[in-house]
OpenMM code with the backbone's topology and positions (N, CA, C; nanometers):
from openmm import Vec3, app, unit

residues = "MET ALA GLY GLU ILE SER GLY ASN THR LYS LYS VAL TYR GLU ALA MET ALA ALA ILE GLY ALA ARG GLY GLU GLU LYS ALA LYS ASN MET GLU ASP ILE VAL ARG GLU ALA LYS ILE PRO LYS GLY ALA VAL ALA ASN SER ILE ASN GLU LEU ILE LYS LYS LYS LEU VAL LYS ARG LYS ALA GLY GLU LYS THR ALA ARG TYR TYR ILE ILE LYS".split()
positions = [
    Vec3(-13.1490, 1.3874, 3.5050),
    Vec3(-13.1462, 1.3014, 3.3996),
    Vec3(-13.0504, 1.1845, 3.4245),
    Vec3(-12.9391, 1.1636, 3.3497),
    Vec3(-12.8490, 1.0498, 3.3642),
    Vec3(-12.7621, 1.0662, 3.4956),
    Vec3(-12.7772, 1.1810, 3.5567),
    Vec3(-12.6883, 1.2027, 3.6848),
    Vec3(-12.7526, 1.1391, 3.7987),
    Vec3(-12.8829, 1.1073, 3.7961),
    Vec3(-12.9481, 1.0405, 3.9093),
    Vec3(-12.9472, 0.8905, 3.8993),
    Vec3(-12.8741, 0.8325, 3.8104),
    Vec3(-12.8602, 0.6900, 3.7966),
    Vec3(-12.7111, 0.6473, 3.8030),
    Vec3(-12.6771, 0.5283, 3.8446),
    Vec3(-12.5390, 0.4807, 3.8390),
    Vec3(-12.5309, 0.3331, 3.7971),
    Vec3(-12.3989, 0.2999, 3.7980),
    Vec3(-12.3676, 0.1468, 3.7763),
    Vec3(-12.4166, 0.1165, 3.6395),
    Vec3(-12.4796, -0.0171, 3.6301),
    Vec3(-12.5237, -0.0700, 3.5065),
    Vec3(-12.6472, 0.0011, 3.4493),
    Vec3(-12.7289, 0.0644, 3.5260),
    Vec3(-12.8294, 0.1450, 3.4669),
    Vec3(-12.7780, 0.2591, 3.4019),
    Vec3(-12.6716, 0.3282, 3.4502),
    Vec3(-12.6055, 0.4385, 3.3793),
    Vec3(-12.5474, 0.3927, 3.2375),
    Vec3(-12.4918, 0.2694, 3.2389),
    Vec3(-12.4252, 0.2046, 3.1204),
    Vec3(-12.5384, 0.1898, 3.0229),
    Vec3(-12.6557, 0.1265, 3.0666),
    Vec3(-12.7642, 0.0982, 2.9739),
    Vec3(-12.8211, 0.2222, 2.9228),
    Vec3(-12.8338, 0.3353, 2.9993),
    Vec3(-12.8868, 0.4690, 2.9484),
    Vec3(-12.7860, 0.5103, 2.8437),
    Vec3(-12.6545, 0.5189, 2.8706),
    Vec3(-12.5581, 0.5628, 2.7783),
    Vec3(-12.5638, 0.4865, 2.6531),
    Vec3(-12.5694, 0.3489, 2.6641),
    Vec3(-12.5712, 0.2548, 2.5441),
    Vec3(-12.6968, 0.2950, 2.4508),
    Vec3(-12.8081, 0.3142, 2.5207),
    Vec3(-12.9363, 0.3532, 2.4454),
    Vec3(-12.9050, 0.4808, 2.3683),
    Vec3(-12.8478, 0.5809, 2.4354),
    Vec3(-12.8177, 0.7106, 2.3656),
    Vec3(-12.7279, 0.6915, 2.2593),
    Vec3(-12.6308, 0.5976, 2.2698),
    Vec3(-12.5168, 0.5791, 2.1732),
    Vec3(-12.5748, 0.5142, 2.0505),
    Vec3(-12.6744, 0.4231, 2.0656),
    Vec3(-12.7282, 0.3607, 1.9476),
    Vec3(-12.8566, 0.4396, 1.8817),
    Vec3(-12.8774, 0.5486, 1.9377),
    Vec3(-12.9858, 0.6378, 1.8923),
    Vec3(-13.1203, 0.5994, 1.9258),
    Vec3(-13.1396, 0.5485, 2.0431),
    Vec3(-13.2787, 0.4931, 2.0831),
    Vec3(-13.3512, 0.6180, 2.1501),
    Vec3(-13.3627, 0.7168, 2.0726),
    Vec3(-13.4450, 0.8520, 2.1238),
    Vec3(-13.5670, 0.8657, 2.0361),
    Vec3(-13.6833, 0.8505, 2.1071),
    Vec3(-13.7986, 0.8667, 2.0408),
    Vec3(-13.8640, 0.7355, 1.9950),
    Vec3(-13.9972, 0.7176, 1.9943),
    Vec3(-14.0624, 0.6028, 1.9673),
    Vec3(-14.0261, 0.5341, 1.8297),
    Vec3(-14.0027, 0.6221, 1.7336),
    Vec3(-13.9743, 0.5629, 1.5889),
    Vec3(-13.8290, 0.5083, 1.5890),
    Vec3(-13.7415, 0.5307, 1.6883),
    Vec3(-13.6098, 0.4848, 1.6917),
    Vec3(-13.5871, 0.3906, 1.7994),
    Vec3(-13.7035, 0.3194, 1.8625),
    Vec3(-13.6853, 0.2285, 1.9595),
    Vec3(-13.6093, 0.1159, 1.9291),
    Vec3(-13.5265, 0.0636, 2.0169),
    Vec3(-13.4322, -0.0547, 1.9952),
    Vec3(-13.4693, -0.1761, 2.0875),
    Vec3(-13.4447, -0.2883, 2.0330),
    Vec3(-13.4842, -0.4122, 2.1105),
    Vec3(-13.3674, -0.4426, 2.2149),
    Vec3(-13.4009, -0.5276, 2.3168),
    Vec3(-13.3017, -0.5742, 2.4114),
    Vec3(-13.1728, -0.6122, 2.3648),
    Vec3(-13.1736, -0.6983, 2.2648),
    Vec3(-13.0412, -0.7406, 2.2064),
    Vec3(-12.9564, -0.6307, 2.1629),
    Vec3(-13.0060, -0.5286, 2.1021),
    Vec3(-12.9368, -0.4240, 2.0515),
    Vec3(-12.8681, -0.3469, 2.1744),
    Vec3(-12.9414, -0.3363, 2.2788),
    Vec3(-12.9017, -0.2600, 2.3981),
    Vec3(-12.7890, -0.3477, 2.4720),
    Vec3(-12.8136, -0.4777, 2.4718),
    Vec3(-12.7098, -0.5657, 2.5377),
    Vec3(-12.5864, -0.5563, 2.4683),
    Vec3(-12.5940, -0.5649, 2.3329),
    Vec3(-12.4625, -0.5626, 2.2552),
    Vec3(-12.3867, -0.4344, 2.2790),
    Vec3(-12.4579, -0.3232, 2.2840),
    Vec3(-12.3798, -0.1856, 2.3000),
    Vec3(-12.3333, -0.1711, 2.4399),
    Vec3(-12.4212, -0.2080, 2.5362),
    Vec3(-12.3792, -0.1896, 2.6825),
    Vec3(-12.2734, -0.2894, 2.7266),
    Vec3(-12.2606, -0.3979, 2.6575),
    Vec3(-12.1669, -0.5161, 2.6933),
    Vec3(-12.1813, -0.5583, 2.8463),
    Vec3(-12.3047, -0.5714, 2.8857),
    Vec3(-12.3367, -0.6286, 3.0159),
    Vec3(-12.4452, -0.7477, 2.9902),
    Vec3(-12.4632, -0.8335, 3.0848),
    Vec3(-12.5379, -0.9563, 3.0630),
    Vec3(-12.6899, -0.9020, 3.0404),
    Vec3(-12.7713, -0.9790, 2.9723),
    Vec3(-12.9160, -0.9555, 2.9574),
    Vec3(-12.9944, -0.9274, 3.0728),
    Vec3(-12.9750, -1.0095, 3.1684),
    Vec3(-13.0586, -0.9926, 3.2980),
    Vec3(-13.0247, -0.8551, 3.3604),
    Vec3(-12.8985, -0.8005, 3.3564),
    Vec3(-12.8627, -0.6823, 3.4219),
    Vec3(-12.9289, -0.5706, 3.3331),
    Vec3(-12.9265, -0.5877, 3.2002),
    Vec3(-12.9911, -0.4819, 3.1123),
    Vec3(-13.1336, -0.4765, 3.1342),
    Vec3(-13.1983, -0.5997, 3.1623),
    Vec3(-13.3404, -0.5852, 3.1850),
    Vec3(-13.3789, -0.5197, 3.3182),
    Vec3(-13.3012, -0.5497, 3.4201),
    Vec3(-13.3234, -0.4883, 3.5448),
    Vec3(-13.3020, -0.3323, 3.5307),
    Vec3(-13.1919, -0.2848, 3.4577),
    Vec3(-13.1634, -0.1507, 3.4505),
    Vec3(-13.2746, -0.0844, 3.3628),
    Vec3(-13.3277, -0.1459, 3.2678),
    Vec3(-13.4277, -0.0904, 3.1888),
    Vec3(-13.5587, -0.0794, 3.2669),
    Vec3(-13.5939, -0.1678, 3.3644),
    Vec3(-13.6992, -0.1514, 3.4487),
    Vec3(-13.6779, -0.0379, 3.5339),
    Vec3(-13.5684, -0.0206, 3.5856),
    Vec3(-13.5415, 0.0891, 3.6836),
    Vec3(-13.5564, 0.2205, 3.6020),
    Vec3(-13.4999, 0.2219, 3.4747),
    Vec3(-13.5136, 0.3565, 3.3961),
    Vec3(-13.6666, 0.3790, 3.3519),
    Vec3(-13.7520, 0.2790, 3.3495),
    Vec3(-13.8869, 0.3041, 3.3148),
    Vec3(-13.9531, 0.3546, 3.4372),
    Vec3(-13.9178, 0.3028, 3.5592),
    Vec3(-13.9805, 0.3543, 3.6944),
    Vec3(-13.9437, 0.5062, 3.7054),
    Vec3(-13.8192, 0.5431, 3.6642),
    Vec3(-13.7766, 0.6795, 3.6789),
    Vec3(-13.8240, 0.7677, 3.5689),
    Vec3(-13.9000, 0.7049, 3.4711),
    Vec3(-13.9574, 0.7857, 3.3669),
    Vec3(-13.8575, 0.8464, 3.2649),
    Vec3(-13.7557, 0.7664, 3.2426),
    Vec3(-13.6470, 0.8153, 3.1587),
    Vec3(-13.6530, 0.7293, 3.0291),
    Vec3(-13.7133, 0.6163, 3.0355),
    Vec3(-13.7164, 0.5269, 2.9273),
    Vec3(-13.8655, 0.4721, 2.9136),
    Vec3(-13.9102, 0.4403, 2.7829),
    Vec3(-14.0523, 0.3920, 2.7686),
    Vec3(-14.0369, 0.2521, 2.6875),
    Vec3(-14.1177, 0.1667, 2.7148),
    Vec3(-14.1350, 0.0383, 2.6525),
    Vec3(-14.2489, 0.0384, 2.5508),
    Vec3(-14.2078, 0.0028, 2.4389),
    Vec3(-14.2999, -0.0064, 2.3126),
    Vec3(-14.3299, -0.1535, 2.2845),
    Vec3(-14.4608, -0.2022, 2.2901),
    Vec3(-14.4760, -0.3433, 2.2711),
    Vec3(-14.4622, -0.3689, 2.1095),
    Vec3(-14.3767, -0.4672, 2.0622),
    Vec3(-14.3773, -0.5025, 1.9324),
    Vec3(-14.4555, -0.6281, 1.8954),
    Vec3(-14.4328, -0.6733, 1.7741),
    Vec3(-14.5065, -0.7875, 1.7338),
    Vec3(-14.4464, -0.9143, 1.7943),
    Vec3(-14.3200, -0.9197, 1.7921),
    Vec3(-14.2420, -1.0384, 1.8609),
    Vec3(-14.1587, -0.9945, 1.9910),
    Vec3(-14.1127, -0.8836, 1.9895),
    Vec3(-14.0324, -0.8422, 2.1068),
    Vec3(-14.0664, -0.6899, 2.1481),
    Vec3(-14.0422, -0.6596, 2.2615),
    Vec3(-14.0598, -0.5154, 2.3052),
    Vec3(-13.9343, -0.4344, 2.2665),
    Vec3(-13.9511, -0.3080, 2.2344),
    Vec3(-13.8548, -0.2107, 2.2020),
    Vec3(-13.8587, -0.1023, 2.3159),
    Vec3(-13.7396, -0.0497, 2.3251),
    Vec3(-13.7248, 0.0683, 2.4314),
    Vec3(-13.6604, 0.1877, 2.3716),
    Vec3(-13.7112, 0.3036, 2.4214),
    Vec3(-13.6485, 0.4265, 2.3878),
    Vec3(-13.6435, 0.5284, 2.4928),
    Vec3(-13.5504, 0.6248, 2.4787),
    Vec3(-13.5321, 0.7256, 2.5820),
    Vec3(-13.6432, 0.8412, 2.5520),
    Vec3(-13.6947, 0.8815, 2.6710),
    Vec3(-13.8064, 0.9926, 2.6652),
    Vec3(-13.7325, 1.1162, 2.7209),
    Vec3(-13.6326, 1.1012, 2.8177),
    Vec3(-13.5608, 1.2210, 2.8694),
    Vec3(-13.4340, 1.2201, 2.8632),
] * unit.nanometer
topology = app.Topology()
chain = topology.addChain("A")
for resn in residues:
    res = topology.addResidue(resn, chain)
    for name in ("N", "CA", "C"):
        topology.addAtom(name, app.Element.getBySymbol(name[0]), res)
């Protein structure tokens, strides 16, 4: 799980867990994650893409913005 990731990616995963982004109904937008992780938006976006590739996080398309949530 979070042991196979490091650096900013780990910070993003922990930030998502801290704000309760677990499960589709609790998905959070990029700004919420950036605020909690306290790292630049570009780094958060890259980290989220890495987490999606590792099948730890899922993207949920929204009306205006995408939302993200932890699946593992």
